N, C-alpha and C positions, 0 to 999 in steps of 0.2 A: 503491499500499498505506500502509497506517496503521501507526502506529507503536504496537507493543503497548502501549508506556506510557499511551497516549492510552484513554481509557474512552469507548467507544461505543455508542449508545440507539436503538435503531431507534421506530417510532411505537409498539409494543406495551409496551415496556420504560419509555419516557417517560411514555405514561397510565397506566402502571402504578401511578409513583412521584408521582404529581399527583393524589390524590383530591381531591375538590372542598373539604370542609369544610378541611381542612390548608391547601389552597393557597389559600382565601379568608383564611385569618387569617395565613398568609406574607406576602400580598399587603396586609392589613392594616397588619403592622409595617412592610413596604419601603415601601409610601407614607407612615407616619410619618417613617420614622427620613430618607429620601430615598436621593438618590447622585447620581453626576454623568451628565450626561443630555445630550450635544452632541446641536445640530439634526442630525436625521435626512438622509442623504442621496435624495434624492425625485428620480429621474432617470424621463422619459417615454419608450418605445422605439415607434416608428413601426412597425405592422405591415402586410401586403398582404391587407387586404378583410376588416380583422377590427379592431375599436376599438382606441383607443392601446394597450399593455400598460406597468407598470410597475416599475421597480426599486427598491428601498429597502432602503439600508443602515442598521441601528438599531443602536450601540454604547451602552455604557454601561458604568461601574465605579465600584467604593465607592473613597470617599475614604479617605486614610490612617487616618483618627478611629475608622472604623466597625470594628464589631465583626468582620464581613468582609472579606474582601480577594480580590475576585475581580473579572475584567472578562471581556467579552463581547461580540458582535455578532452578529446575525440577518440575513442576506441572505435579502430575498426578492423574488420574482417574482409577478406578478399579471398573468395574462392571460386578460382579461374572455372572450375569441371561445373558450376551451377548454369552454364551456359548451356550445357547439353539435356539439362533438365527442364529448361525453360524458366529460372528462377533468376532474380540478380546476383551477380557473382559480387558485388558488395553488399555491406551491409555497416551502417555506424550511429552510434550516439555521441550526442554532446552533453556534456556536464558544467553548467557555468556557476562559478561560485564570488563572494566578494573576495575580493583582493586582499581587502585590510582585516576580516575577519577568519575569512575562511567558511563560513556558513553558506551552503548550498542556496541556488537562488532559482537556478532554471533546470528542464530535460529539454533537449530539442533535438527535434529529429534531425541527426545526422547525416542522413545521406543527402537530404535538401540542402544542409551545409555544405557537404563537399561539391557535390554539384555544381551548385549555385555559384559559389563562392571560382572555384575551379576556373566556368569559363568567365566568369566575370574577370580574375585575372587573367587569363589569356587575351578578352577585350581589351584590358588596361593595359596590356606588353604592347598591342596592335596599336594602341592609340600614338605612342612614341617609332614603332618600328615599320608598319605599314605605311604604303604612299597615301596622301591624302584623297587622292583621288582613286582608292582601290575601290573596285565596286563590284568584281565577280567572287565570290567564296565558294570554295570547293571544301566541302564538309566529308572526310574518311573516317567513315563510322556511321552506325545508326543507333547506339544504345543509349542510355539514359544521358551521358553527360553529353555526346556529338547533338542532340537532339535538342539542348538548348544552346548550341554555338550560335545559329542564326540569330534570335533574339538578342543574345550578348552584343554580338558585330554592331548590330543593328544601333546599339548607342553611342558607338565611339565613329562610323564609318557610314557612308552611304548607298548601304548593299541594293544593288539593283536584280540580282541573280544570285540564287544559291543553288549550285551543283552538289549531289550526293554522289556518294558511292560506299559501299558496302561487300564485304566478301561474301554476304547474301543478298542477292539483289530484292529478293522480297520485303526484307526489313529495311531497305533505302526507298523501294516503293512505298512501302507503310508511312517512313517519316518523310518521305514528301508528299505524300496527300494530307496528311495532318499540318504541315508547316503552308500549303495552298490554303487549305481552310480558314489560315490564318493572315491570308492577303497576299502571301510572298509567291514571287516568281520562282518559280521551283522547276529542275529536271535532274533524271536521273541519268548516272553518268555507268555505261556499259565497259569503258574504257579507261583505267585510271589513267593510263600515261598523256591520252587525250584530257582529260578532265584536268590532269596537272596543269601539261602545257599551256593551255587556255584561263589560267586561274590568276588573280591577282595577289590572293590568299588564299593559302593551304592549310587547315585545319585539320589535324588527324588527332582522333579520340577513340584508341585501340587497344586492346590485349595483345596486341602482334609480339610475334618472336622474332620476325624476321622481317626484315625490309620492308616496307610497301612503296615508298617514293623514293625515286633515285635523281640524284644531282645533276645528272645531264636533262632531267624533262624541267630542269627550273629553269625559265625563262630570266632574263634581267630586270630588277624590279620587283621581285615574287618576294612575301612574305611569309616564311612555313613555321608554321605553330604546330610543336610537339607536345599534346600531354597526356597522352594514354598510360604512356613505358613510365612505370617508376620503380624498377628492379634492373640489375644489370645486365640480365636476360632479356628483357623486352626490348623491342627495337621497333620503329615506325619509318626511319631514313636511314638511307646508308651510308659509308663513309666519305662517296663523293658532296654529298648533300651537304654534310658537315664543312668538309676542304671548302665548296664554293662560298659558302655563306661567312656573314659577319654575325656571330655568334652570340645571344643573350640569355642568362638563364633569372630562374625566380631567386635561387637560392644556392649556396656553395655545394649544400647536400646533391645537386643536382650532378658534380662531377664523380660522386663514387657511386650514386641510388640508378645512376639513368643509363640504361646499355645504349642511348645514343649517343651518349658523351664517353661512358666507361672504354666500350669497345675501339671506337677511334683512337682513341688516347693508348690503348694497349698495341694498336697497330701502329701507334708512331705519326698517325693521320692528325692528331690533335693535341693541347696539352691546356693547362690549366690559364697557363700565361696567355692563352690565344684569345680569352672570356671578354668580351668587350666592355659588359657590363651586368650588375644584377638588376631586378628589378627596384629595390630599393636606391640605386643609386640611380634610376632612369626619374624615378619620383621624387627625388631631391632635385634633379637637375643638376646634378654633378658630374655627368656625363651626355657627352652628344650622342643622340640616338641615328636616325638613319641617314646617311652621310649625302645619297645621290639616288632620284629615281631610277636609275642603275642597280644599285648595290642590291644585292639579294641578303636577306636576313633570316636567322634562324634563332626563333625562342623554343628554350627546353623548359619545361619545367615539370617539378615533380611534387608539389603542393608543399606548401607550411604551415605550421600552427598560428603562425601570424595570423595568415588571411579567416582561419577559422575561428579565431577569437574575435578578429574585428564584425567578422558576420553572427556570432552569437550573440554578442554585444548590441549588434544594428537590431536584432531581433528582441532581446530583452527592452533595450531603452525604446524602443518602436513601440512594444504592447505597454511600458509603463505611460508613453504620452498618449496612447490612445485611450487610457483608464480613467 
């Protein structure tokens, strides 16, 4: 039984309190200001007959000098084998506490926190890295995260057409129909190479373990957004894509958690010193972002507890304001 004094937010309530335009601005401020983010606990769980599962524990809290004073932790389980069962592979819960007293304040749907902050951070990075005239978005994947990418990108760019590609063509068609009902111009790609070559922004949100996007397909001026892979074994783009791009990351953890960077580093194609900037540096304007309309930019994210805390506090503060 949940203490009546603890606010509880299911998926619908959480999503309703995290509209993308305000969420992106909340993340922009939060990345610029920073908070305490310990190294996440990352545990591998062996399963019988399925790929290994993952347990993530992601804590964060505001330091005493911050205008806010919250502490939170997200508990995440990732079971890739669930795809074959027709159920979500990722489940998570967010616990929010008073950062001064340690009292629990809220229990928030972690899946909604994860999906919405993930695509919002992706759009935030693209606001610095994608060409200002970028209007054609390719979404690779058709799952829960991928389905939200068009809405998030519309908050930062004038997206005129969305192309969907998924390894399962019916999943891509289903998402396309959903987006069309929202009034978007959408098509389904039957050839990934052709779709990548025709896109201004390529955003991949998959659990792929072998590269989907080849660097040779990227035309000058493309922004490549890789947000699906979060372990060294996961990969959405090949070495050539990394080699041809100006690379940006959400956090330094991406360098040792993301296969899209870990594997090129091992191959000698890339190094940590070649990273142009982290997202917090972009938000503080400490570094320059895109250098020209011809530059290919690549953003690799593995997620950060900072973004989770920002989204969770946005949910809680918005609920207090509406009370």
